[in-house]
mmCIF file of the N, C-alpha and C atoms, coordinates in Angstrom:
data_MODEL
# 
_entry.id   MODEL 
# 
loop_
_atom_site.group_PDB 
_atom_site.id 
_atom_site.type_symbol 
_atom_site.label_atom_id 
_atom_site.label_alt_id 
_atom_site.label_comp_id 
_atom_site.label_asym_id 
_atom_site.label_entity_id 
_atom_site.label_seq_id 
_atom_site.pdbx_PDB_ins_code 
_atom_site.Cartn_x 
_atom_site.Cartn_y 
_atom_site.Cartn_z 
_atom_site.occupancy 
_atom_site.B_iso_or_equiv 
_atom_site.pdbx_formal_charge 
_atom_site.auth_seq_id 
_atom_site.auth_comp_id 
_atom_site.auth_asym_id 
_atom_site.auth_atom_id 
_atom_site.pdbx_PDB_model_num 
ATOM 1   N N  . MET A 1 1  ? -102.916 -54.597 -31.898 1.00 0.00 ? 1  MET A N  1 
ATOM 2   C CA . MET A 1 1  ? -101.837 -54.137 -32.941 1.00 0.00 ? 1  MET A CA 1 
ATOM 3   C C  . MET A 1 1  ? -102.280 -52.810 -33.214 1.00 0.00 ? 1  MET A C  1 
ATOM 4   N N  . ARG A 1 2  ? -103.694 -52.363 -33.396 1.00 0.00 ? 2  ARG A N  1 
ATOM 5   C CA . ARG A 1 2  ? -103.952 -51.034 -33.928 1.00 0.00 ? 2  ARG A CA 1 
ATOM 6   C C  . ARG A 1 2  ? -103.377 -49.743 -32.968 1.00 0.00 ? 2  ARG A C  1 
ATOM 7   N N  . HIS A 1 3  ? -103.108 -49.876 -31.625 1.00 0.00 ? 3  HIS A N  1 
ATOM 8   C CA . HIS A 1 3  ? -103.010 -48.745 -30.974 1.00 0.00 ? 3  HIS A CA 1 
ATOM 9   C C  . HIS A 1 3  ? -101.485 -48.855 -31.002 1.00 0.00 ? 3  HIS A C  1 
ATOM 10  N N  . PRO A 1 4  ? -100.909 -49.628 -30.847 1.00 0.00 ? 4  PRO A N  1 
ATOM 11  C CA . PRO A 1 4  ? -98.795  -49.397 -31.524 1.00 0.00 ? 4  PRO A CA 1 
ATOM 12  C C  . PRO A 1 4  ? -99.076  -48.962 -32.800 1.00 0.00 ? 4  PRO A C  1 
ATOM 13  N N  . LEU A 1 5  ? -99.825  -48.864 -33.869 1.00 0.00 ? 5  LEU A N  1 
ATOM 14  C CA . LEU A 1 5  ? -99.664  -48.620 -35.261 1.00 0.00 ? 5  LEU A CA 1 
ATOM 15  C C  . LEU A 1 5  ? -100.069 -46.995 -35.262 1.00 0.00 ? 5  LEU A C  1 
ATOM 16  N N  . LEU A 1 6  ? -101.037 -46.841 -34.787 1.00 0.00 ? 6  LEU A N  1 
ATOM 17  C CA . LEU A 1 6  ? -101.165 -45.421 -33.826 1.00 0.00 ? 6  LEU A CA 1 
ATOM 18  C C  . LEU A 1 6  ? -100.316 -44.691 -33.518 1.00 0.00 ? 6  LEU A C  1 
ATOM 19  N N  . SER A 1 7  ? -99.956  -45.245 -32.807 1.00 0.00 ? 7  SER A N  1 
ATOM 20  C CA . SER A 1 7  ? -98.914  -44.239 -31.698 1.00 0.00 ? 7  SER A CA 1 
ATOM 21  C C  . SER A 1 7  ? -97.787  -43.685 -32.254 1.00 0.00 ? 7  SER A C  1 
ATOM 22  N N  . LEU A 1 8  ? -97.004  -45.145 -33.268 1.00 0.00 ? 8  LEU A N  1 
ATOM 23  C CA . LEU A 1 8  ? -96.057  -44.968 -34.019 1.00 0.00 ? 8  LEU A CA 1 
ATOM 24  C C  . LEU A 1 8  ? -96.344  -44.140 -35.406 1.00 0.00 ? 8  LEU A C  1 
ATOM 25  N N  . LEU A 1 9  ? -97.683  -43.969 -35.912 1.00 0.00 ? 9  LEU A N  1 
ATOM 26  C CA . LEU A 1 9  ? -98.076  -42.985 -37.049 1.00 0.00 ? 9  LEU A CA 1 
ATOM 27  C C  . LEU A 1 9  ? -97.731  -41.394 -36.211 1.00 0.00 ? 9  LEU A C  1 
ATOM 28  N N  . PHE A 1 10 ? -98.407  -41.481 -35.253 1.00 0.00 ? 10 PHE A N  1 
ATOM 29  C CA . PHE A 1 10 ? -98.564  -40.315 -34.361 1.00 0.00 ? 10 PHE A CA 1 
ATOM 30  C C  . PHE A 1 10 ? -97.049  -39.696 -34.616 1.00 0.00 ? 10 PHE A C  1 
ATOM 31  N N  . LEU A 1 11 ? -96.619  -40.186 -33.468 1.00 0.00 ? 11 LEU A N  1 
ATOM 32  C CA . LEU A 1 11 ? -95.159  -40.042 -33.111 1.00 0.00 ? 11 LEU A CA 1 
ATOM 33  C C  . LEU A 1 11 ? -94.116  -40.039 -34.963 1.00 0.00 ? 11 LEU A C  1 
ATOM 34  N N  . LEU A 1 12 ? -94.350  -40.024 -35.823 1.00 0.00 ? 12 LEU A N  1 
ATOM 35  C CA . LEU A 1 12 ? -93.915  -40.226 -36.513 1.00 0.00 ? 12 LEU A CA 1 
ATOM 36  C C  . LEU A 1 12 ? -94.236  -38.685 -38.201 1.00 0.00 ? 12 LEU A C  1 
ATOM 37  N N  . VAL A 1 13 ? -95.358  -38.564 -37.516 1.00 0.00 ? 13 VAL A N  1 
ATOM 38  C CA . VAL A 1 13 ? -95.766  -37.811 -38.695 1.00 0.00 ? 13 VAL A CA 1 
ATOM 39  C C  . VAL A 1 13 ? -96.589  -36.359 -37.904 1.00 0.00 ? 13 VAL A C  1 
ATOM 40  N N  . VAL A 1 14 ? -97.586  -36.238 -36.763 1.00 0.00 ? 14 VAL A N  1 
ATOM 41  C CA . VAL A 1 14 ? -98.291  -35.284 -36.169 1.00 0.00 ? 14 VAL A CA 1 
ATOM 42  C C  . VAL A 1 14 ? -96.989  -34.534 -35.298 1.00 0.00 ? 14 VAL A C  1 
ATOM 43  N N  . VAL A 1 15 ? -96.457  -35.075 -34.217 1.00 0.00 ? 15 VAL A N  1 
ATOM 44  C CA . VAL A 1 15 ? -95.542  -34.553 -33.768 1.00 0.00 ? 15 VAL A CA 1 
ATOM 45  C C  . VAL A 1 15 ? -94.155  -33.509 -34.533 1.00 0.00 ? 15 VAL A C  1 
ATOM 46  N N  . PRO A 1 16 ? -93.700  -34.158 -35.391 1.00 0.00 ? 16 PRO A N  1 
ATOM 47  C CA . PRO A 1 16 ? -92.711  -33.505 -36.210 1.00 0.00 ? 16 PRO A CA 1 
ATOM 48  C C  . PRO A 1 16 ? -93.467  -32.392 -37.284 1.00 0.00 ? 16 PRO A C  1 
ATOM 49  N N  . ALA A 1 17 ? -94.747  -32.593 -37.533 1.00 0.00 ? 17 ALA A N  1 
ATOM 50  C CA . ALA A 1 17 ? -95.563  -31.403 -38.048 1.00 0.00 ? 17 ALA A CA 1 
ATOM 51  C C  . ALA A 1 17 ? -95.555  -30.137 -37.126 1.00 0.00 ? 17 ALA A C  1 
ATOM 52  N N  . GLY A 1 18 ? -96.081  -30.677 -36.192 1.00 0.00 ? 18 GLY A N  1 
ATOM 53  C CA . GLY A 1 18 ? -96.335  -29.355 -35.042 1.00 0.00 ? 18 GLY A CA 1 
ATOM 54  C C  . GLY A 1 18 ? -95.459  -28.690 -34.306 1.00 0.00 ? 18 GLY A C  1 
ATOM 55  N N  . LEU A 1 19 ? -93.834  -29.702 -34.023 1.00 0.00 ? 19 LEU A N  1 
ATOM 56  C CA . LEU A 1 19 ? -92.824  -28.839 -34.429 1.00 0.00 ? 19 LEU A CA 1 
ATOM 57  C C  . LEU A 1 19 ? -92.251  -27.787 -35.272 1.00 0.00 ? 19 LEU A C  1 
ATOM 58  N N  . ILE A 1 20 ? -92.297  -28.001 -36.421 1.00 0.00 ? 20 ILE A N  1 
ATOM 59  C CA . ILE A 1 20 ? -92.216  -27.476 -37.385 1.00 0.00 ? 20 ILE A CA 1 
ATOM 60  C C  . ILE A 1 20 ? -93.276  -26.572 -37.758 1.00 0.00 ? 20 ILE A C  1 
ATOM 61  N N  . ALA A 1 21 ? -94.061  -26.564 -37.180 1.00 0.00 ? 21 ALA A N  1 
ATOM 62  C CA . ALA A 1 21 ? -95.117  -25.601 -37.335 1.00 0.00 ? 21 ALA A CA 1 
ATOM 63  C C  . ALA A 1 21 ? -94.868  -24.437 -36.162 1.00 0.00 ? 21 ALA A C  1 
ATOM 64  N N  . ARG A 1 22 ? -94.461  -24.833 -35.141 1.00 0.00 ? 22 ARG A N  1 
ATOM 65  C CA . ARG A 1 22 ? -94.002  -24.079 -33.910 1.00 0.00 ? 22 ARG A CA 1 
ATOM 66  C C  . ARG A 1 22 ? -92.616  -23.341 -34.190 1.00 0.00 ? 22 ARG A C  1 
ATOM 67  N N  . LEU A 1 23 ? -91.935  -23.896 -34.970 1.00 0.00 ? 23 LEU A N  1 
ATOM 68  C CA . LEU A 1 23 ? -90.387  -23.069 -35.589 1.00 0.00 ? 23 LEU A CA 1 
ATOM 69  C C  . LEU A 1 23 ? -90.346  -22.155 -36.380 1.00 0.00 ? 23 LEU A C  1 
ATOM 70  N N  . VAL A 1 24 ? -91.999  -22.593 -37.448 1.00 0.00 ? 24 VAL A N  1 
ATOM 71  C CA . VAL A 1 24 ? -91.823  -21.219 -38.588 1.00 0.00 ? 24 VAL A CA 1 
ATOM 72  C C  . VAL A 1 24 ? -92.606  -20.035 -38.184 1.00 0.00 ? 24 VAL A C  1 
ATOM 73  N N  . LYS A 1 25 ? -93.999  -20.486 -37.118 1.00 0.00 ? 25 LYS A N  1 
ATOM 74  C CA . LYS A 1 25 ? -94.441  -19.469 -36.661 1.00 0.00 ? 25 LYS A CA 1 
ATOM 75  C C  . LYS A 1 25 ? -95.368  -19.365 -35.838 1.00 0.00 ? 25 LYS A C  1 
ATOM 76  N N  . ASP A 1 26 ? -95.774  -18.584 -34.813 1.00 0.00 ? 26 ASP A N  1 
ATOM 77  C CA . ASP A 1 26 ? -96.520  -18.575 -33.734 1.00 0.00 ? 26 ASP A CA 1 
ATOM 78  C C  . ASP A 1 26 ? -97.502  -18.295 -33.535 1.00 0.00 ? 26 ASP A C  1 
ATOM 79  N N  . PRO A 1 27 ? -98.762  -19.473 -33.924 1.00 0.00 ? 27 PRO A N  1 
ATOM 80  C CA . PRO A 1 27 ? -99.766  -19.337 -33.982 1.00 0.00 ? 27 PRO A CA 1 
ATOM 81  C C  . PRO A 1 27 ? -100.821 -18.543 -33.204 1.00 0.00 ? 27 PRO A C  1 
ATOM 82  N N  . MET A 1 28 ? -100.148 -18.070 -32.159 1.00 0.00 ? 28 MET A N  1 
ATOM 83  C CA . MET A 1 28 ? -101.057 -17.628 -31.420 1.00 0.00 ? 28 MET A CA 1 
ATOM 84  C C  . MET A 1 28 ? -100.628 -15.986 -30.828 1.00 0.00 ? 28 MET A C  1 
ATOM 85  N N  . ALA A 1 29 ? -99.729  -15.624 -32.010 1.00 0.00 ? 29 ALA A N  1 
ATOM 86  C CA . ALA A 1 29 ? -98.498  -14.305 -31.434 1.00 0.00 ? 29 ALA A CA 1 
ATOM 87  C C  . ALA A 1 29 ? -98.590  -14.036 -30.149 1.00 0.00 ? 29 ALA A C  1 
ATOM 88  N N  . ARG A 1 30 ? -97.850  -14.714 -29.832 1.00 0.00 ? 30 ARG A N  1 
ATOM 89  C CA . ARG A 1 30 ? -97.538  -14.842 -28.328 1.00 0.00 ? 30 ARG A CA 1 
ATOM 90  C C  . ARG A 1 30 ? -96.857  -13.829 -28.122 1.00 0.00 ? 30 ARG A C  1 
ATOM 91  N N  . ARG A 1 31 ? -96.053  -12.908 -29.047 1.00 0.00 ? 31 ARG A N  1 
ATOM 92  C CA . ARG A 1 31 ? -94.564  -12.571 -28.787 1.00 0.00 ? 31 ARG A CA 1 
ATOM 93  C C  . ARG A 1 31 ? -95.046  -10.844 -28.066 1.00 0.00 ? 31 ARG A C  1 
ATOM 94  N N  . PRO A 1 32 ? -94.248  -10.927 -27.219 1.00 0.00 ? 32 PRO A N  1 
ATOM 95  C CA . PRO A 1 32 ? -94.620  -9.054  -26.587 1.00 0.00 ? 32 PRO A CA 1 
ATOM 96  C C  . PRO A 1 32 ? -94.513  -8.690  -27.490 1.00 0.00 ? 32 PRO A C  1 
ATOM 97  N N  . ASP A 1 33 ? -94.663  -7.057  -27.421 1.00 0.00 ? 33 ASP A N  1 
ATOM 98  C CA . ASP A 1 33 ? -94.628  -5.948  -28.867 1.00 0.00 ? 33 ASP A CA 1 
ATOM 99  C C  . ASP A 1 33 ? -94.260  -4.679  -27.455 1.00 0.00 ? 33 ASP A C  1 
ATOM 100 N N  . PRO A 1 34 ? -93.077  -4.889  -27.553 1.00 0.00 ? 34 PRO A N  1 
ATOM 101 C CA . PRO A 1 34 ? -92.471  -3.254  -26.370 1.00 0.00 ? 34 PRO A CA 1 
ATOM 102 C C  . PRO A 1 34 ? -93.189  -1.904  -26.711 1.00 0.00 ? 34 PRO A C  1 
ATOM 103 N N  . ARG A 1 35 ? -94.073  -1.969  -27.946 1.00 0.00 ? 35 ARG A N  1 
ATOM 104 C CA . ARG A 1 35 ? -94.597  -0.582  -28.306 1.00 0.00 ? 35 ARG A CA 1 
ATOM 105 C C  . ARG A 1 35 ? -95.814  -0.396  -27.961 1.00 0.00 ? 35 ARG A C  1 
ATOM 106 N N  . ALA A 1 36 ? -96.744  -2.082  -27.552 1.00 0.00 ? 36 ALA A N  1 
ATOM 107 C CA . ALA A 1 36 ? -97.940  -1.663  -27.131 1.00 0.00 ? 36 ALA A CA 1 
ATOM 108 C C  . ALA A 1 36 ? -98.123  -1.058  -25.801 1.00 0.00 ? 36 ALA A C  1 
ATOM 109 N N  . ALA A 1 37 ? -99.139  -0.242  -25.953 1.00 0.00 ? 37 ALA A N  1 
ATOM 110 C CA . ALA A 1 37 ? -99.418  0.462   -24.631 1.00 0.00 ? 37 ALA A CA 1 
ATOM 111 C C  . ALA A 1 37 ? -100.507 -0.449  -23.700 1.00 0.00 ? 37 ALA A C  1 
ATOM 112 N N  . SER A 1 38 ? -101.361 -1.684  -24.431 1.00 0.00 ? 38 SER A N  1 
ATOM 113 C CA . SER A 1 38 ? -102.169 -2.490  -23.864 1.00 0.00 ? 38 SER A CA 1 
ATOM 114 C C  . SER A 1 38 ? -102.701 -3.398  -25.242 1.00 0.00 ? 38 SER A C  1 
ATOM 115 N N  . TYR A 1 39 ? -102.728 -4.700  -24.624 1.00 0.00 ? 39 TYR A N  1 
ATOM 116 C CA . TYR A 1 39 ? -102.929 -5.853  -25.459 1.00 0.00 ? 39 TYR A CA 1 
ATOM 117 C C  . TYR A 1 39 ? -104.640 -6.164  -25.383 1.00 0.00 ? 39 TYR A C  1 
ATOM 118 N N  . TRP A 1 40 ? -105.448 -5.183  -24.399 1.00 0.00 ? 40 TRP A N  1 
ATOM 119 C CA . TRP A 1 40 ? -106.786 -5.100  -24.537 1.00 0.00 ? 40 TRP A CA 1 
ATOM 120 C C  . TRP A 1 40 ? -107.455 -5.195  -26.023 1.00 0.00 ? 40 TRP A C  1 
ATOM 121 N N  . ILE A 1 41 ? -108.329 -6.283  -26.436 1.00 0.00 ? 41 ILE A N  1 
ATOM 122 C CA . ILE A 1 41 ? -109.118 -6.189  -27.606 1.00 0.00 ? 41 ILE A CA 1 
ATOM 123 C C  . ILE A 1 41 ? -110.846 -5.824  -27.053 1.00 0.00 ? 41 ILE A C  1 
ATOM 124 N N  . PRO A 1 42 ? -110.746 -4.529  -27.720 1.00 0.00 ? 42 PRO A N  1 
ATOM 125 C CA . PRO A 1 42 ? -112.107 -4.305  -27.241 1.00 0.00 ? 42 PRO A CA 1 
ATOM 126 C C  . PRO A 1 42 ? -113.309 -4.854  -28.188 1.00 0.00 ? 42 PRO A C  1 
ATOM 127 N N  . SER A 1 43 ? -114.305 -5.187  -27.346 1.00 0.00 ? 43 SER A N  1 
ATOM 128 C CA . SER A 1 43 ? -115.585 -6.117  -27.886 1.00 0.00 ? 43 SER A CA 1 
ATOM 129 C C  . SER A 1 43 ? -116.653 -5.396  -28.839 1.00 0.00 ? 43 SER A C  1 
ATOM 130 N N  . ASN A 1 44 ? -116.792 -5.470  -29.718 1.00 0.00 ? 44 ASN A N  1 
ATOM 131 C CA . ASN A 1 44 ? -117.944 -5.001  -30.753 1.00 0.00 ? 44 ASN A CA 1 
ATOM 132 C C  . ASN A 1 44 ? -119.242 -4.988  -30.271 1.00 0.00 ? 44 ASN A C  1 
ATOM 133 N N  . SER A 1 45 ? -119.690 -6.094  -29.435 1.00 0.00 ? 45 SER A N  1 
ATOM 134 C CA . SER A 1 45 ? -121.213 -6.195  -28.580 1.00 0.00 ? 45 SER A CA 1 
ATOM 135 C C  . SER A 1 45 ? -121.073 -5.833  -27.486 1.00 0.00 ? 45 SER A C  1 
ATOM 136 N N  . PRO A 1 46 ? -121.715 -4.893  -26.820 1.00 0.00 ? 46 PRO A N  1 
ATOM 137 C CA . PRO A 1 46 ? -121.877 -4.860  -25.310 1.00 0.00 ? 46 PRO A CA 1 
ATOM 138 C C  . PRO A 1 46 ? -122.249 -5.657  -24.848 1.00 0.00 ? 46 PRO A C  1 
ATOM 139 N N  . VAL A 1 47 ? -122.301 -5.952  -23.360 1.00 0.00 ? 47 VAL A N  1 
ATOM 140 C CA . VAL A 1 47 ? -123.038 -7.067  -22.643 1.00 0.00 ? 47 VAL A CA 1 
ATOM 141 C C  . VAL A 1 47 ? -124.243 -6.299  -22.181 1.00 0.00 ? 47 VAL A C  1 
ATOM 142 N N  . THR A 1 48 ? -125.425 -6.912  -22.149 1.00 0.00 ? 48 THR A N  1 
ATOM 143 C CA . THR A 1 48 ? -126.560 -5.811  -21.609 1.00 0.00 ? 48 THR A CA 1 
ATOM 144 C C  . THR A 1 48 ? -127.273 -6.489  -20.827 1.00 0.00 ? 48 THR A C  1 
ATOM 145 N N  . GLY A 1 49 ? -127.102 -7.645  -20.335 1.00 0.00 ? 49 GLY A N  1 
ATOM 146 C CA . GLY A 1 49 ? -127.840 -8.541  -19.334 1.00 0.00 ? 49 GLY A CA 1 
ATOM 147 C C  . GLY A 1 49 ? -127.257 -9.527  -18.693 1.00 0.00 ? 49 GLY A C  1 
ATOM 148 N N  . ARG A 1 50 ? -127.810 -9.739  -17.724 1.00 0.00 ? 50 ARG A N  1 
ATOM 149 C CA . ARG A 1 50 ? -127.115 -11.375 -17.349 1.00 0.00 ? 50 ARG A CA 1 
ATOM 150 C C  . ARG A 1 50 ? -126.974 -12.281 -18.436 1.00 0.00 ? 50 ARG A C  1 
ATOM 151 N N  . LYS A 1 51 ? -128.180 -12.665 -18.970 1.00 0.00 ? 51 LYS A N  1 
ATOM 152 C CA . LYS A 1 51 ? -128.011 -13.532 -20.108 1.00 0.00 ? 51 LYS A CA 1 
ATOM 153 C C  . LYS A 1 51 ? -127.148 -13.378 -20.915 1.00 0.00 ? 51 LYS A C  1 
ATOM 154 N N  . ASP A 1 52 ? -126.818 -12.418 -21.398 1.00 0.00 ? 52 ASP A N  1 
ATOM 155 C CA . ASP A 1 52 ? -125.224 -11.978 -22.651 1.00 0.00 ? 52 ASP A CA 1 
ATOM 156 C C  . ASP A 1 52 ? -124.151 -12.456 -21.953 1.00 0.00 ? 52 ASP A C  1 
ATOM 157 N N  . ALA A 1 53 ? -124.135 -12.320 -20.531 1.00 0.00 ? 53 ALA A N  1 
ATOM 158 C CA . ALA A 1 53 ? -122.794 -12.283 -19.345 1.00 0.00 ? 53 ALA A CA 1 
ATOM 159 C C  . ALA A 1 53 ? -122.611 -13.676 -19.499 1.00 0.00 ? 53 ALA A C  1 
ATOM 160 N N  . THR A 1 54 ? -123.612 -14.701 -19.379 1.00 0.00 ? 54 THR A N  1 
ATOM 161 C CA . THR A 1 54 ? -123.452 -16.131 -18.817 1.00 0.00 ? 54 THR A CA 1 
ATOM 162 C C  . THR A 1 54 ? -122.930 -16.835 -20.479 1.00 0.00 ? 54 THR A C  1 
ATOM 163 N N  . ARG A 1 55 ? -122.836 -16.543 -21.470 1.00 0.00 ? 55 ARG A N  1 
ATOM 164 C CA . ARG A 1 55 ? -122.516 -17.238 -22.325 1.00 0.00 ? 55 ARG A CA 1 
ATOM 165 C C  . ARG A 1 55 ? -121.089 -16.967 -23.023 1.00 0.00 ? 55 ARG A C  1 
# 
């Protein structure tokens, strides 16, 4: 009894909320910028050794 009720709740509440949110705003800002020379974001902390690189 619990699974069909939770599935129905998910389909009626979470899915429409997600679709509306995606229509209003792109949360990951994936739209290309034709003026951008590069999309690279430089890091503030340099990698100094293998221990830093594996984290």
